[in-house]
C-alpha positions as CSV (number, residue, x, y, z in Angstrom):
1,M,19.9,15.9,53.4
2,M,16.9,15.3,55.7
3,E,14.6,17.1,53.3
4,W,15.8,14.7,50.5
5,V,15.0,11.7,52.7
6,L,11.5,13.1,53.4
7,R,10.8,13.9,49.7
8,R,12.2,10.5,48.5
9,W,10.5,8.3,51.0
10,G,7.7,10.4,52.4
11,N,8.1,9.1,55.9
12,P,8.7,11.9,58.5
13,R,9.7,9.2,61.1
14,V,12.8,8.5,59.0
15,A,13.9,12.1,59.4
16,E,13.1,12.0,63.1
17,L,15.3,8.9,63.6
18,S,18.1,10.5,61.6
19,R,18.0,13.6,63.7
20,M,17.9,11.5,66.9
21,T,20.9,9.4,66.1
22,G,22.9,11.8,64.1
23,V,23.2,9.1,61.4
24,R,21.4,9.0,58.0
25,V,18.5,6.6,58.3
26,I,17.1,5.5,55.0
27,H,14.0,3.4,54.4
28,W,14.5,0.8,51.6
29,S,11.4,-1.2,50.8
30,G,13.5,-3.9,49.1
31,L,15.5,-4.7,52.2
32,Q,14.8,-8.3,53.2
33,V,15.8,-7.9,56.8
34,I,14.5,-5.5,59.5
35,S,17.6,-3.2,59.3
36,A,21.2,-3.0,58.4
37,C,24.2,-0.7,58.9
38,F,25.6,0.0,55.5
39,G,28.7,1.6,54.1
40,I,32.0,2.8,55.4
41,W,33.1,6.1,56.9
42,P,32.1,8.8,55.9
43,L,29.3,7.2,53.8
44,K,27.6,5.1,56.5
45,C,23.9,5.0,56.9
46,I,21.3,2.8,58.6
47,L,18.9,1.1,56.3
48,V,15.5,0.1,57.6
49,G,13.1,-2.2,55.7
50,T,9.4,-2.5,55.6
51,R,9.4,-5.0,58.5
52,F,11.0,-2.3,60.7
53,W,7.8,-0.3,60.7
54,E,5.8,-3.4,62.0
55,L,7.8,-3.2,65.3
56,S,6.7,-1.3,68.4
57,D,8.4,2.0,69.1
58,G,10.6,0.4,71.8
59,E,11.7,-2.4,69.4
60,Q,12.4,0.1,66.6
61,Y,14.7,2.1,68.9
62,A,16.4,-1.1,70.1
63,V,17.0,-2.2,66.5
64,L,18.2,1.3,65.6
65,Y,20.6,1.4,68.5
66,H,21.9,-2.0,67.7
67,E,22.7,-0.8,64.2
68,L,24.1,2.4,65.7
69,G,26.4,0.2,67.7
70,H,27.8,-1.3,64.5
71,Y,28.3,2.2,63.2
72,R,30.0,3.7,66.2
73,L,32.2,0.6,66.9
74,W,33.5,0.7,63.3
75,H,32.4,-2.9,62.6
76,H,32.3,-2.6,58.8
77,E,35.7,-1.1,58.6
78,K,37.1,-3.9,60.8
79,R,35.4,-6.5,58.6
80,L,37.2,-5.0,55.6
81,L,40.5,-5.2,57.4
82,Y,39.8,-8.9,58.2
83,A,38.3,-9.8,54.8
84,P,41.4,-11.9,53.9
85,L,40.4,-14.2,56.7
86,L,37.2,-15.0,54.8
87,L,39.4,-16.8,52.2
88,A,42.0,-18.2,54.6
89,R,40.1,-19.1,57.7
90,P,36.3,-18.5,57.2
91,S,35.4,-19.8,60.6
92,L,37.5,-17.0,62.3
93,F,35.9,-14.4,60.1
94,F,32.4,-15.6,61.0
95,R,33.4,-15.7,64.6
96,L,34.5,-12.0,64.4
97,C,31.1,-11.2,62.8
98,R,29.2,-13.0,65.6
99,D,31.3,-11.2,68.2
100,Q,30.4,-7.9,66.6
101,E,26.7,-8.8,66.8
102,F,27.1,-9.3,70.6
103,E,28.9,-6.0,70.8
104,A,26.1,-4.2,68.9
105,D,23.5,-5.9,71.2
106,A,25.5,-4.6,74.2
107,F,25.6,-1.1,72.8
108,A,21.8,-1.1,72.5
109,A,21.5,-2.5,76.0
110,S,23.8,0.3,77.3
111,Q,21.3,2.8,75.9
112,G,18.5,1.1,77.8
113,F,17.0,-1.0,75.0
114,G,18.3,-4.5,76.1
115,G,14.8,-5.6,77.2
116,Y,13.2,-4.6,73.9
117,L,15.9,-6.4,72.0
118,S,15.5,-9.5,74.1
119,Y,11.8,-9.5,73.5
120,L,12.3,-9.0,69.8
121,F,14.7,-11.9,69.6
122,S,12.3,-14.1,71.5
123,R,9.7,-13.6,68.7
124,M,12.1,-14.1,65.8
125,V,11.8,-17.4,63.9
126,G,14.2,-19.1,61.5
127,S,17.9,-19.6,61.9
128,P,20.3,-16.7,61.7
129,S,23.0,-16.7,59.1
130,K,26.7,-17.6,59.7
131,F,27.3,-14.0,60.5
132,H,24.8,-14.0,63.4
133,P,24.7,-15.9,66.7
134,D,21.5,-17.8,67.4
135,F,18.7,-15.9,69.1
136,A,18.8,-17.9,72.3
137,A,22.5,-17.1,72.9
138,R,21.8,-13.4,72.3
139,I,18.9,-13.3,74.7
140,E,21.0,-15.0,77.4
141,R,23.9,-12.5,76.8
142,L,21.5,-9.6,77.1
143,R,20.1,-10.9,80.3
144,N,23.6,-10.8,81.8
145,L,24.1,-7.1,80.8
146,K,23.0,-4.1,82.7
147,G,19.9,-2.5,81.2
148,A,18.4,-5.7,80.0
């Protein structure tokens, strides 16, 4: 699989990140965000966009471990279970998604990347989607965690 990734995207760093995390990391140049956890078990992978490569190494690892947090905490599977809430009580579904973002941030912080994640959030502009808490709240949360 790693050889396919290298041949397809020609970026040896992608294969290195895949080996490091034990999760398929795929570069998708059309991705409009820095990264995303995609799919459900056993077809999960972490997608990284072009903006991912503009980050420092520490920020890349922080983002990668944030996405790995979604992966390891089964967030996408849980969202599928709670999908009916999107129709019945959208605010509860969006709250679940925001809580999962905090959990993924905490996972990255537990791996020693909270400071990098805080720094990255401090530089981000624009307002996050309904699925994401605002950046100031995430920075404050990370400061209260060990490893930030």
